[in-house]
C-alpha positions as CSV (number, residue, x, y, z in Angstrom):
1,M,0.0,0.0,0.0
2,S,1.4,3.4,-0.9
3,L,1.6,6.4,1.4
4,L,-1.2,8.1,-0.6
5,E,-3.5,5.0,-0.3
6,G,-2.8,4.8,3.4
7,G,-3.6,8.5,3.9
8,I,-6.9,8.1,2.0
9,V,-7.8,5.0,4.1
10,I,-7.1,6.9,7.4
11,V,-9.0,10.0,6.3
12,G,-11.9,7.8,5.1
13,L,-12.1,5.9,8.3
14,A,-11.9,9.1,10.3
15,L,-14.9,10.5,8.4
16,I,-16.9,7.4,8.8
17,T,-16.2,7.3,12.5
18,L,-17.1,11.0,12.9
19,L,-20.3,10.5,11.0
20,T,-21.5,7.3,12.8
21,R,-20.5,8.5,16.3
22,G,-21.9,12.1,15.8
23,F,-25.1,10.9,14.2
24,F,-27.1,11.3,17.4
25,L,-25.6,14.7,18.1
26,F,-26.9,16.4,14.9
27,P,-30.7,16.6,15.4
28,D,-32.1,19.5,17.4
29,R,-34.7,17.3,19.1
30,E,-34.7,13.8,20.5
31,L,-35.4,11.1,17.9
32,P,-38.6,9.2,18.5
33,I,-37.8,5.6,19.5
34,P,-40.6,3.0,19.9
35,E,-41.1,1.8,23.4
36,W,-40.2,-1.8,22.5
37,L,-36.9,-0.7,21.1
38,R,-36.2,1.5,24.2
39,Q,-36.9,-1.6,26.4
40,G,-34.6,-3.7,24.3
41,L,-31.8,-1.2,24.4
42,R,-31.7,-1.4,28.2
43,Y,-30.1,-4.8,27.9
44,T,-27.5,-3.8,25.3
45,P,-24.6,-3.2,27.7
46,L,-25.2,-6.6,29.4
47,A,-25.4,-8.4,26.1
48,A,-22.2,-6.8,24.9
49,L,-20.4,-7.6,28.1
50,A,-21.5,-11.2,27.9
51,A,-20.5,-11.4,24.3
52,V,-17.0,-10.3,25.2
53,I,-16.5,-12.3,28.5
54,A,-18.2,-15.6,27.7
55,P,-15.9,-16.7,24.9
56,E,-12.9,-15.6,27.0
57,I,-14.0,-17.9,29.9
58,M,-15.4,-20.8,27.8
59,M,-12.8,-21.1,25.1
60,A,-9.0,-21.6,24.9
61,D,-7.2,-21.5,21.5
62,G,-10.4,-21.4,19.6
63,Q,-11.7,-24.6,21.3
64,L,-14.1,-25.1,24.1
65,V,-12.4,-25.7,27.5
66,D,-12.6,-29.5,28.1
67,T,-11.1,-29.7,31.6
68,W,-12.0,-28.3,35.0
69,R,-8.3,-27.7,35.6
70,D,-8.5,-24.2,34.2
71,A,-7.8,-21.2,36.5
72,R,-10.6,-19.2,34.9
73,W,-13.3,-21.3,36.5
74,P,-12.3,-20.7,40.1
75,A,-11.7,-17.0,39.3
76,L,-15.2,-16.8,37.8
77,A,-16.6,-18.4,40.9
78,A,-14.7,-16.0,43.2
79,T,-15.8,-13.0,41.2
80,T,-19.4,-14.0,41.2
81,A,-19.4,-14.9,44.9
82,W,-17.8,-11.5,45.8
83,Y,-20.3,-9.6,43.7
84,V,-23.3,-11.4,45.2
85,W,-21.9,-10.8,48.7
86,R,-20.8,-7.2,48.4
87,R,-22.3,-5.6,45.2
88,G,-19.5,-3.5,43.9
89,I,-17.1,-3.1,41.0
90,L,-13.6,-3.1,42.5
91,G,-14.1,-6.1,44.9
92,P,-15.0,-8.7,42.2
93,I,-12.1,-7.6,40.0
94,V,-9.6,-7.9,42.9
95,A,-11.1,-11.2,44.0
96,G,-11.2,-12.8,40.6
97,T,-7.7,-11.6,39.7
98,S,-6.3,-12.8,43.0
99,V,-7.8,-16.3,42.6
100,L,-6.6,-16.4,38.9
101,L,-3.1,-15.5,39.9
102,L,-3.1,-18.0,42.8
103,F,-4.2,-20.9,40.5
104,K,-1.9,-19.9,37.6
105,L,1.2,-19.1,39.5
106,G,0.7,-21.1,42.7
107,L,-0.7,-24.3,41.3
108,G,0.5,-24.0,37.7
109,W,-2.9,-24.3,36.1
């Protein structure tokens, strides 16, 4: 790819990004959204989070995890238990990471 082509690609991607991200900032009034769509959009962040985290926990090297000797399972259990116990953000992250490191470094999983 030449320098000119690379520049055209970068400028084009920047314009597309500006247009798509700024689309909701252009109108003067709020766009009407049907109630069924508004209700569905409430679950979008949770669905996106599940779509990112679930494959990371369930798969290794493109294959489903086929053993329980995987440090991610106890880390997931610790994270979930901490969240159920103390509803917060930092606690589950620290609990899950600590258990993951304990099993990875301590037990060699």
